[in-house]
VOLUMSE-31592 format. One record per residue (C-alpha): residue in three letters; chain; x, y, z. Coordinates in steps of 0.5 Angstrom, whole numbers, m for minus. Example, Ala and Ser with C-alpha at 12.3 -4.5 7.8 and 13.67 -1.06 7.14 Angstrom:
<markes>
 code unit     x     y     z
  ALA    A    25    m9    16
  SER    A    27    m2    14
</markes>
This chain:
<markes>
 code unit     x     y     z
  MET    A   m78  m129    37
  ASN    A   m78  m122    39
  SER    A   m82  m118    34
  ARG    A   m78  m112    35
  ARG    A   m72  m115    33
  ILE    A   m75  m117    26
  PRO    A   m75  m111    21
  HIS    A   m82  m109    18
  TYR    A   m81  m112    12
  GLY    A   m79  m119    15
  ARG    A   m85  m118    19
  MET    A   m89  m117    13
  ILE    A   m86  m123     9
  LEU    A   m87  m128    16
  THR    A   m94  m125    16
  VAL    A   m96  m127     9
  GLY    A   m93  m134    10
  VAL    A   m96  m136    16
  ALA    A  m103  m133    13
  LEU    A  m102  m138     7
  ALA    A  m100  m144    11
  GLY    A  m106  m143    15
  VAL    A  m110  m143     8
  LEU    A  m106  m149     6
  LEU    A  m108  m153    12
  VAL    A  m115  m151    12
  LEU    A  m116  m153     4
  ILE    A  m112  m160     6
  TYR    A  m116  m161    12
  ARG    A  m123  m160     8
  GLU    A  m120  m164     2
  TYR    A  m118  m169     7
  ARG    A  m126  m169    10
  SER    A  m129  m170     4
  VAL    A  m124  m176     2
  ALA    A  m126  m179     8
  GLU    A  m133  m178     7
  GLU    A  m133  m181     0
  ILE    A  m129  m187     3
  ILE    A  m134  m189     8
  GLN    A  m139  m189     3
  THR    A  m135  m192    m3
  PRO    A  m135  m200    m3
  MET    A  m129  m203    m1
  ALA    A  m128  m205    m9
  GLU    A  m127  m198   m10
  HIS    A  m124  m196    m4
  GLU    A  m116  m197    m6
  ALA    A  m117  m193   m12
  LEU    A  m121  m187    m9
  VAL    A  m115  m187    m4
  ARG    A  m110  m186    m9
  GLU    A  m114  m181   m13
  SER    A  m115  m177    m6
  TYR    A  m108  m177    m5
  LEU    A  m106  m175   m12
  TRP    A  m111  m169   m11
  ILE    A  m109  m167    m4
  GLY    A  m101  m167    m6
  ALA    A  m102  m163   m12
  GLY    A  m106  m158    m9
  SER    A  m101  m157    m3
  LEU    A   m96  m157    m8
  GLY    A  m100  m151   m12
  ALA    A  m101  m148    m6
  LEU    A   m94  m148    m4
  LEU    A   m91  m145   m11
  MET    A   m96  m140   m10
  CYS    A   m94  m138    m3
  LEU    A   m87  m138    m6
  ALA    A   m88  m134   m12
  ILE    A   m92  m129    m7
  VAL    A   m86  m129    m2
  TRP    A   m81  m128    m8
  VAL    A   m85  m122   m11
  LEU    A   m84  m119    m4
  VAL    A   m77  m120    m3
  GLN    A   m76  m118   m10
  ARG    A   m79  m111    m9
  GLN    A   m75  m110    m2
  THR    A   m69  m112    m6
  ASN    A   m70  m107   m11
  ARG    A   m71  m101    m6
  ILE    A   m65  m103    m3
  LYS    A   m61  m103   m10
  ASP    A   m64   m96   m11
  LEU    A   m61   m94    m4
  ARG    A   m55   m97    m6
  VAL    A   m55   m93   m13
  GLN    A   m57   m87   m10
  ALA    A   m51   m87    m5
  GLU    A   m46   m89   m10
  LYS    A   m49   m82   m14
  LEU    A   m48   m78    m8
  ARG    A   m41   m81    m7
  ASP    A   m39   m78   m14
  ALA    A   m43   m72   m13
  ASP    A   m49   m74   m18
  PHE    A   m55   m72   m14
  GLY    A   m60   m75   m19
  GLU    A   m67   m75   m17
  PRO    A   m70   m76   m10
  LEU    A   m72   m83    m8
  GLN    A   m79   m85    m7
  GLU    A   m81   m85     1
  TYR    A   m87   m90     1
  PRO    A   m89   m94     4
  PRO    A   m87   m91    11
  ASP    A   m83   m97    13
  ALA    A   m76   m98    15
  LEU    A   m74   m97     8
  GLY    A   m78   m91     7
  GLN    A   m75   m88    13
  LEU    A   m68   m89    10
  ALA    A   m70   m86     3
  ALA    A   m73   m80     7
  VAL    A   m66   m79    10
  PHE    A   m62   m80     4
  ASN    A   m67   m75     0
  ASP    A   m65   m70     6
  MET    A   m58   m72     6
  ARG    A   m58   m71    m2
  ASP    A   m61   m64    m1
  ARG    A   m56   m62     4
  LEU    A   m50   m64     0
  LYS    A   m53   m61    m6
  ALA    A   m54   m54    m3
  THR    A   m47   m55     0
  THR    A   m44   m57    m7
  ILE    A   m47   m51   m10
  SER    A   m44   m46    m5
  ARG    A   m37   m49    m5
  ASP    A   m37   m49   m13
  TYR    A   m39   m41   m12
  VAL    A   m33   m40    m8
  ASP    A   m29   m44   m13
  ARG    A   m31   m39   m18
  ILE    A   m30   m33   m14
  LEU    A   m23   m35   m12
  SER    A   m22   m37   m20
  GLY    A   m24   m30   m22
  MET    A   m20   m26   m17
  ASN    A   m14   m22   m20
  GLU    A   m10   m24   m13
  ALA    A    m6   m30   m13
  ILE    A    m9   m34    m7
  ILE    A    m5   m40    m3
  VAL    A    m8   m44     2
  THR    A    m3   m47     7
  SER    A    m4   m51    13
  THR    A    m1   m49    20
  ASP    A     6   m52    18
  GLY    A     6   m48    11
  THR    A     4   m54     7
  ILE    A     0   m52     1
  LYS    A    m7   m54     0
  ARG    A   m10   m50    m5
  ILE    A    m9   m45   m10
  ASN    A   m13   m41   m15
  ARG    A   m12   m40   m22
  SER    A    m9   m33   m21
  THR    A    m3   m37   m18
  THR    A    m2   m41   m24
  ILE    A    m2   m35   m28
  LEU    A     3   m32   m24
  LEU    A     8   m37   m22
  GLY    A     7   m42   m28
  PHE    A     6   m48   m24
  ASP    A     0   m53   m24
  GLU    A    m4   m54   m18
  LYS    A    m2   m61   m17
  GLU    A     5   m59   m18
  LEU    A     5   m54   m12
  VAL    A    m1   m58    m7
  GLY    A     3   m62    m2
  THR    A    10   m57    m2
  SER    A    12   m52     3
  ILE    A    10   m45     2
  ASP    A    17   m43     2
  TYR    A    18   m47    m5
  ILE    A    16   m41    m9
  VAL    A    20   m36    m5
  ASP    A    26   m33    m7
  LYS    A    31   m35    m2
  ASN    A    36   m30    m4
  LYS    A    31   m24    m4
  SER    A    26   m26     2
  GLY    A    26   m30     8
  SER    A    21   m35    10
  LEU    A    14   m34    10
  ILE    A    12   m40    14
  ASP    A    13   m37    21
  ASP    A    11   m30    18
  SER    A     7   m26    23
  ILE    A    m1   m25    22
  SER    A    m2   m18    20
  GLY    A    m7   m13    16
  ILE    A    m1    m9    13
  PRO    A     1   m11     7
  LYS    A     8   m14     6
  GLU    A    13   m15     1
  ALA    A    17   m21    m2
  THR    A    20   m24    m8
  PHE    A    17   m31   m11
  GLU    A    20   m35   m16
  SER    A    16   m38   m22
  LYS    A    17   m45   m25
  PHE    A    22   m42   m30
  GLY    A    26   m39   m25
  GLU    A    24   m32   m26
  SER    A    24   m27   m19
  ILE    A    17   m24   m18
  PRO    A    16   m18   m13
  VAL    A     9   m19   m10
  SER    A     6   m15    m4
  TYR    A     2   m20     0
  THR    A    m3   m21     6
  CYS    A    m3   m27    11
  SER    A   m10   m28    15
  ILE    A   m12   m35    18
  VAL    A   m18   m39    18
  GLU    A   m21   m40    25
  GLY    A   m23   m47    27
  GLU    A   m28   m50    31
  GLY    A   m27   m47    38
  GLY    A   m23   m41    35
  ASP    A   m16   m45    34
  SER    A   m12   m43    28
  HIS    A   m11   m47    23
  ASP    A   m10   m46    16
  ARG    A    m7   m39    13
  ILE    A    m9   m36     7
  TYR    A    m4   m32     3
  ALA    A    m7   m26    m2
  ALA    A    m1   m24    m7
  GLN    A    m1   m19   m12
  ASN    A     5   m18   m17
  ILE    A     8   m11   m16
  THR    A    13   m11   m22
  GLU    A    10    m5   m25
  ARG    A    10    m1   m19
  ARG    A    17    m3   m17
  ARG    A    19     0   m24
  ALA    A    15     6   m23
  GLU    A    18     7   m16
  GLN    A    25     6   m19
  ARG    A    24    11   m24
  ILE    A    21    16   m19
  ARG    A    27    15   m15
  TYR    A    32    16   m20
  LEU    A    28    23   m23
  ALA    A    27    25   m16
  ARG    A    35    24   m14
  ILE    A    39    25   m20
  ASP    A    40    31   m24
  ALA    A    37    30   m31
  LEU    A    42    34   m34
  THR    A    49    32   m31
  LYS    A    47    25   m29
  VAL    A    50    27   m22
  PRO    A    46    27   m15
  ASN    A    41    33   m14
  ARG    A    41    37    m8
  MET    A    37    33    m4
  GLN    A    40    27    m6
  PHE    A    47    30    m5
  GLN    A    45    32     2
  HIS    A    43    25     4
  LEU    A    50    22     1
  LEU    A    53    28     5
  GLN    A    50    26    12
  ARG    A    52    18    11
  ALA    A    59    21     9
  ILE    A    59    25    16
  ALA    A    56    19    20
  ARG    A    62    14    17
  ALA    A    67    19    18
  ARG    A    65    20    25
  ARG    A    65    13    27
  ALA    A    72    12    24
  HIS    A    74    18    27
  GLN    A    77    21    21
  PRO    A    76    28    17
  LEU    A    72    30    11
  CYS    A    73    35     6
  LEU    A    67    39     2
  PHE    A    69    43    m4
  TYR    A    63    48    m6
  VAL    A    64    50   m14
  ASP    A    61    55   m18
  VAL    A    62    57   m25
  ASP    A    64    64   m26
  HIS    A    60    69   m30
  PHE    A    56    63   m32
  LYS    A    50    68   m34
  GLU    A    55    71   m39
  ILE    A    55    64   m43
  ASN    A    48    63   m43
  ASP    A    47    70   m45
  THR    A    52    70   m51
  PHE    A    51    63   m53
  GLY    A    44    61   m51
  HIS    A    41    56   m46
  LEU    A    44    50   m50
  ALA    A    51    52   m49
  GLY    A    49    53   m42
  ASP    A    47    46   m41
  ALA    A    53    44   m45
  THR    A    57    48   m40
  LEU    A    54    44   m34
  GLU    A    55    37   m37
  THR    A    62    39   m38
  VAL    A    63    41   m31
  ALA    A    60    35   m28
  GLU    A    64    30   m33
  ARG    A    71    34   m31
  LEU    A    70    34   m24
  SER    A    68    26   m24
  ALA    A    74    25   m28
  ALA    A    79    29   m24
  LEU    A    76    27   m17
  PRO    A    79    21   m13
  ASP    A    75    14   m12
  ASN    A    70    14    m7
  SER    A    68    22    m8
  VAL    A    61    24    m8
  ILE    A    59    30   m13
  GLY    A    52    33   m13
  ARG    A    49    39   m17
  LEU    A    46    43   m11
  ALA    A    43    49   m16
  GLY    A    44    52   m23
  ASP    A    51    52   m24
  GLU    A    53    50   m17
  PHE    A    56    44   m15
  ALA    A    59    40    m9
  VAL    A    64    35    m8
  VAL    A    65    31    m2
  VAL    A    72    28    m1
  ALA    A    74    23     5
  GLY    A    80    23     9
  LEU    A    82    30     8
  GLY    A    83    34    14
  ALA    A    84    41    16
  GLU    A    91    40    19
  ASP    A    97    42    16
  GLU    A   100    36    14
  ASP    A    93    35    10
  ARG    A    93    42     8
  SER    A    98    41     2
  GLU    A    94    35    m1
  THR    A    88    39    m1
  ASP    A    91    45    m4
  ARG    A    94    40   m10
  LEU    A    87    37   m11
  ALA    A    83    44   m11
  ARG    A    88    47   m16
  SER    A    88    41   m20
  LEU    A    80    41   m20
  LEU    A    80    49   m22
  ASP    A    85    48   m27
  ARG    A    82    42   m30
  LEU    A    75    46   m31
  ALA    A    79    52   m34
  ASP    A    81    48   m40
  PRO    A    77    51   m46
  PHE    A    71    47   m50
  PHE    A    67    47   m56
  VAL    A    60    49   m56
  GLN    A    56    49   m63
  GLY    A    63    50   m66
  HIS    A    65    56   m61
  GLU    A    71    55   m57
  VAL    A    69    57   m50
  PHE    A    73    59   m44
  MET    A    70    57   m37
  THR    A    73    58   m30
  ALA    A    70    57   m23
  SER    A    71    59   m16
  MET    A    71    54   m10
  GLY    A    70    54    m2
  ILE    A    72    49     2
  ALA    A    70    47     9
  PHE    A    72    41    14
  TYR    A    68    36    18
  PRO    A    69    36    24
  LYS    A    73    43    25
  ASP    A    68    47    21
  ALA    A    62    44    22
  ALA    A    59    38    25
  ASN    A    52    37    21
  VAL    A    50    37    13
  ILE    A    47    44    14
  ASP    A    52    48    17
  LEU    A    58    44    13
  ILE    A    54    47     6
  ARG    A    53    54     9
  ASN    A    60    55    11
  ALA    A    63    52     5
  ASP    A    58    57     1
  ALA    A    61    62     6
  ALA    A    68    61     3
  LEU    A    66    60    m4
  TYR    A    63    67    m3
  SER    A    70    70    m1
  SER    A    73    67    m7
  LYS    A    68    70   m11
  LYS    A    69    77    m8
  ARG    A    77    76   m10
  GLY    A    75    75   m17
  GLY    A    74    68   m19
  ASN    A    78    62   m21
  VAL    A    81    61   m14
  TYR    A    79    57    m8
  ALA    A    78    59     0
  TYR    A    78    56     6
  TYR    A    72    57    11
  LYS    A    74    62    17
  PRO    A    69    64    22
  GLN    A    69    71    21
  MET    A    67    69    14
  ASN    A    60    67    16
  GLU    A    57    73    21
  ALA    A    50    69    20
  VAL    A    53    64    25
  VAL    A    53    69    31
  GLU    A    46    72    28
  ARG    A    43    65    28
  LEU    A    45    65    36
  MET    A    42    72    37
  THR    A    36    70    33
  LYS    A    35    63    37
  SER    A    34    68    43
  LYS    A    30    73    40
  LEU    A    25    67    38
  LYS    A    24    65    45
  ARG    A    22    73    47
  ALA    A    18    73    40
  PHE    A    13    68    43
  GLU    A    13    71    49
  ARG    A    11    78    46
  ASP    A     6    75    41
  GLU    A    10    77    35
  LEU    A     8    71    31
  LEU    A     3    72    26
  VAL    A    m1    67    22
  HIS    A    m2    68    14
  TYR    A    m6    64    10
  GLN    A    m4    62     3
  PRO    A   m10    60    m1
  LYS    A   m11    53    m5
  TYR    A   m15    53   m12
  ASN    A   m19    48   m15
  LEU    A   m15    47   m22
  GLU    A   m22    45   m25
  THR    A   m26    50   m23
  GLY    A   m22    56   m21
  GLU    A   m25    56   m14
  VAL    A   m22    57    m7
  PHE    A   m21    50    m4
  GLY    A   m18    52     2
  ALA    A   m12    55     5
  GLU    A    m5    53     8
  ALA    A    m3    56    15
  LEU    A     4    59    15
  VAL    A     7    62    21
  ARG    A    11    69    20
  TRP    A    15    72    25
  GLU    A    15    80    25
  LEU    A    21    83    28
  PRO    A    21    91    29
  ASP    A    28    92    27
  ARG    A    28    87    21
  GLY    A    20    86    19
  LEU    A    17    79    17
  ILE    A    22    73    18
  LEU    A    20    67    14
  PRO    A    19    60    17
  SER    A    25    57    13
  ASP    A    29    62    17
  PHE    A    27    61    24
  ILE    A    23    54    24
  PRO    A    30    50    24
  LEU    A    32    54    30
  ALA    A    25    52    34
  GLU    A    26    45    32
  GLU    A    33    45    36
  THR    A    29    46    42
  ASN    A    22    44    45
  LEU    A    20    51    43
  ILE    A    17    48    36
  ILE    A    12    44    40
  GLU    A     9    51    43
  ILE    A     9    54    37
  GLY    A     5    49    33
  GLU    A     0    49    39
  TRP    A    m1    56    38
  VAL    A    m1    56    31
  LEU    A    m7    51    31
  ASP    A   m10    55    36
  LYS    A   m10    61    32
  VAL    A   m12    57    26
  CYS    A   m19    54    30
  GLU    A   m20    61    32
  ASP    A   m20    64    25
  PHE    A   m24    59    22
  ARG    A   m30    60    27
  TYR    A   m29    67    25
  TRP    A   m30    66    18
  GLN    A   m35    61    19
  ARG    A   m40    66    21
  SER    A   m40    69    14
  THR    A   m38    63     9
  SER    A   m35    57     8
  PRO    A   m28    57     9
  GLY    A   m26    51     6
  ARG    A   m21    46     9
  VAL    A   m15    49    12
  SER    A    m8    45    13
  VAL    A    m3    46    18
  ASN    A     4    44    18
  PHE    A     7    39    24
  SER    A    14    37    25
  LEU    A    17    31    27
  LYS    A    18    33    35
  GLN    A    11    35    35
  LEU    A     9    28    33
  ARG    A    14    25    38
  GLN    A     9    28    44
  PRO    A     6    22    48
  ASN    A    m1    25    48
  PHE    A     0    29    41
  SER    A    m7    27    39
  ALA    A   m11    28    45
  ARG    A    m8    35    45
  ILE    A   m10    36    38
  GLY    A   m17    34    40
  SER    A   m17    38    46
  ILE    A   m16    45    42
  LEU    A   m21    43    37
  ARG    A   m26    42    42
  SER    A   m25    48    45
  HIS    A   m26    52    39
  GLU    A   m32    48    37
  VAL    A   m29    46    30
  SER    A   m30    40    26
  PRO    A   m24    36    25
  THR    A   m26    35    18
  SER    A   m25    42    17
  LEU    A   m17    41    18
  GLU    A   m12    38    15
  LEU    A    m5    36    18
  GLU    A     1    36    14
  VAL    A     7    32    15
  THR    A    14    31    11
  GLU    A    15    25     7
  THR    A    22    24    12
  THR    A    18    25    18
  LEU    A    13    19    16
  MET    A    19    15    15
  GLU    A    23    16    21
  ASN    A    19    11    25
  PRO    A    14     8    21
  GLU    A    10     3    26
  ARG    A     9     9    31
  THR    A     7    14    26
  VAL    A     2     9    23
  LYS    A    m1     8    30
  LEU    A    m1    16    31
  LEU    A    m4    18    24
  ASP    A    m9    12    25
  GLN    A   m11    16    32
  LEU    A   m12    23    28
  TYR    A   m15    20    22
  ALA    A   m20    17    27
  LEU    A   m22    24    30
  GLY    A   m24    26    23
  LEU    A   m17    30    21
  HIS    A   m15    30    14
  LEU    A    m8    28    13
  ALA    A    m3    30     7
  ILE    A     4    29     6
  ASP    A     8    35     5
  ASP    A    14    36     0
  PHE    A    13    29    m3
  GLY    A    18    27    m8
  THR    A    24    29    m4
  GLY    A    24    24     2
  TYR    A    26    17     1
  SER    A    20    13     3
  SER    A    18     6    m1
  LEU    A    11     7    m5
  SER    A     9     0    m1
  ALA    A    10     3     5
  LEU    A     6    10     4
  GLN    A     0     5     3
  GLN    A     0     4    10
  PHE    A    m1    11    12
  PRO    A    m8    14    12
  ILE    A    m6    19     7
  SER    A   m11    23     3
  THR    A    m7    29     0
  LEU    A     0    29    m4
  LYS    A     3    36    m4
  ILE    A     8    36   m10
  ASP    A    15    40    m8
  LYS    A    16    46   m11
  SER    A    23    44   m13
  PHE    A    19    40   m18
  VAL    A    14    45   m20
  ARG    A    19    51   m21
  ASP    A    22    48   m28
  VAL    A    15    44   m30
  ALA    A    14    48   m36
  THR    A    21    48   m39
  ASN    A    24    41   m36
  PRO    A    21    35   m39
  ASP    A    24    31   m33
  ASP    A    21    35   m28
  ALA    A    14    35   m32
  THR    A    15    27   m32
  ILE    A    16    27   m25
  VAL    A    10    31   m23
  GLY    A     6    27   m28
  THR    A     8    21   m25
  ILE    A     6    23   m18
  VAL    A    m1    26   m20
  GLN    A    m3    19   m24
  MET    A     0    15   m18
  GLY    A    m5    20   m13
  ARG    A   m11    19   m18
  ASN    A   m10    11   m18
  LEU    A    m9    11   m10
  ASN    A   m16    16   m10
  LEU    A   m11    22    m7
  ASP    A   m12    29    m8
  VAL    A    m6    32   m11
  VAL    A    m3    39    m9
  ALA    A     2    43   m13
  GLU    A     6    48    m9
  GLY    A    10    54   m11
  VAL    A     6    56   m18
  GLU    A     9    62   m20
  ASN    A     7    63   m27
  GLU    A     2    62   m32
  ASP    A     6    57   m36
  GLN    A     7    53   m30
  LEU    A    m1    53   m28
  ASN    A    m2    51   m36
  VAL    A     2    45   m35
  LEU    A    m1    43   m29
  GLN    A    m8    43   m32
  ARG    A    m6    39   m38
  LEU    A    m3    34   m33
  ASP    A   m10    34   m29
  CYS    A    m7    36   m22
  THR    A   m12    37   m17
  TYR    A   m10    43   m13
  VAL    A    m5    49   m14
  GLN    A    m2    54    m9
  GLY    A     3    59   m10
  LEU    A     5    67   m11
  LEU    A     2    67   m18
  PHE    A    m5    68   m14
  GLY    A    m1    73    m9
  ASP    A     3    73    m3
  PRO    A     0    69     4
  MET    A    m5    74     7
  SER    A    m8    75    14
  ALA    A   m14    72    16
  ASP    A   m19    78    14
  ASN    A   m16    78     7
  TYR    A   m17    71     7
  LEU    A   m25    72     9
  GLU    A   m25    78     4
  LEU    A   m22    73    m2
  LEU    A   m28    68     0
  LEU    A   m33    73     0
  ALA    A   m31    76    m7
  GLN    A   m31    69    m9
  VAL    A   m38    68    m7
  GLU    A   m40    75   m10
  GLY    A   m36    73   m17
  THR    A   m31    79   m16
  ASP    A   m25    75   m15
  SER    A   m19    77   m19
  TYR    A   m16    70   m20
  ARG    A   m22    66   m23
  ALA    A   m20    68   m30
  LEU    A   m13    65   m30
  PHE    A   m17    58   m30
  ALA    A   m21    60   m36
  GLY    A   m20    54   m41
</markes>
């Protein structure tokens, strides 16, 4: 027999057995010799009895030796059996994740080596299990719902937050498709969803049929060799955020007093109406309505009567207008109405006349305020698309010109727009040609409007504002010429000139003090330039100005024009070190979840909300909501258009971060801004007292 094929403990038993057998043979042999000698020396008469006795002793000795050998072998076998049993018990414990105590590893035979392997395996499994349990505790403690699926979308695991969110137990979801929890009426399939680090939105359906809006991200678990296997969905309930978003949208678009669209929303609706009319090749009529002598009503009966008058105007216009008409409050006592299908041709003019007259007659009916009978009349200007204007701004401007004509006629009448009513159209064309020459003649100026820290009263920085100085007209504000520059590529040249001038002034200020952060406005046309970020970086390097010293402002509407491209561009600018701000926040149409994609550091509240923040609770609510949202997102919030101390005090109570406006003086030249900074350092600035308390 080849001894290498026999286990160590088998060889040991065999060796002991052979040794015992040898000892037994030696004893039998010695006994046999002793008996033989006795037989030889014993007389014949005693010979037979002696032989029998000898055989008995030999047999008893052999049997005893054999039993002793068997006992030794049994003990050895039992010992090995117990060791094998211990190995089996330990294997069963490992199977049930019960690590128990380590096995004894001596003697160093095959079973000892096997025990050592078991102990090593026990230690490794114990460490792995501890790590796995730790991961399980992390997943269970996360607020986000975590769902792990296979490549085909089959759910493999969920955490406790998923159970809380959806009401399903883990055993109810494991093995089902991820789309089982998706509300198919509101969301698409998540199985084929592309992997992206940008949060997306979907609607989940709970066990009880409740639709739950969520914001989620999807990532993959890399397998061996880099192959993609499981997916991990991390979802967060955004129900409250949706409600806040809807509230902000409502307050930002609907006039709180009259419950009709405000100016921004009306312009948006008018733009959509024009687009539909253009596709259908149909005309559109715009009525611009203004209450006659509205100030007298306010002065005579008070502001409550004025508010009641405006509410009455909105109600009567809504009741008297055809279906599908759009009404909006543009400002103060000015309203506008869009009626589709009414054209400027003679056959339509009579119908327009009847509608205009009926609206004015309905508004002229008396009504009661605080027990007093009030008589009200209104004037109206009428313009048509496409005859009088092809876009929102021009259509409203032309209708306003017609309204002005009817006002000059005494009121309670209507007038149709005629080109001669609006000499500004000609002036506009002249201004556009002058603007090109102004740029060539270096007639443009950059002024700076300081931004103040509401908590300390210190100048935090400034906003660069471009001005145009005409010899015959004086300073022209950006609102009068920037739209003209937008229509041509001149806005790109102006934008780069402004940034170059700001960097030049910044270096000048730095020689004396710290200028703070200066913000510069950029338009959609500038952002569309293919090498925009490279040109910005070149200007900054040429003046040796750190990108962190500047802040680029873009409007909310510009951000949402092409979100995917804008995100990439803003990421490039952010990588340069530039700060980014959303200008006129609250007047656009962005989704709050979409805004999270952009690397924004500042929100600028539009001055239309700040104007009445001290007198209008709804405007205060809007501003407070935006401020709180900004703080929750770790963003700075700047309130524009602060013109009086009442507005300043309300903004302080709302914990707004920064303010700017005419309360602190007109926008100033670079030299005057430097004087302001130096006065602040010396403690002689004149506006710090406004922030006391």
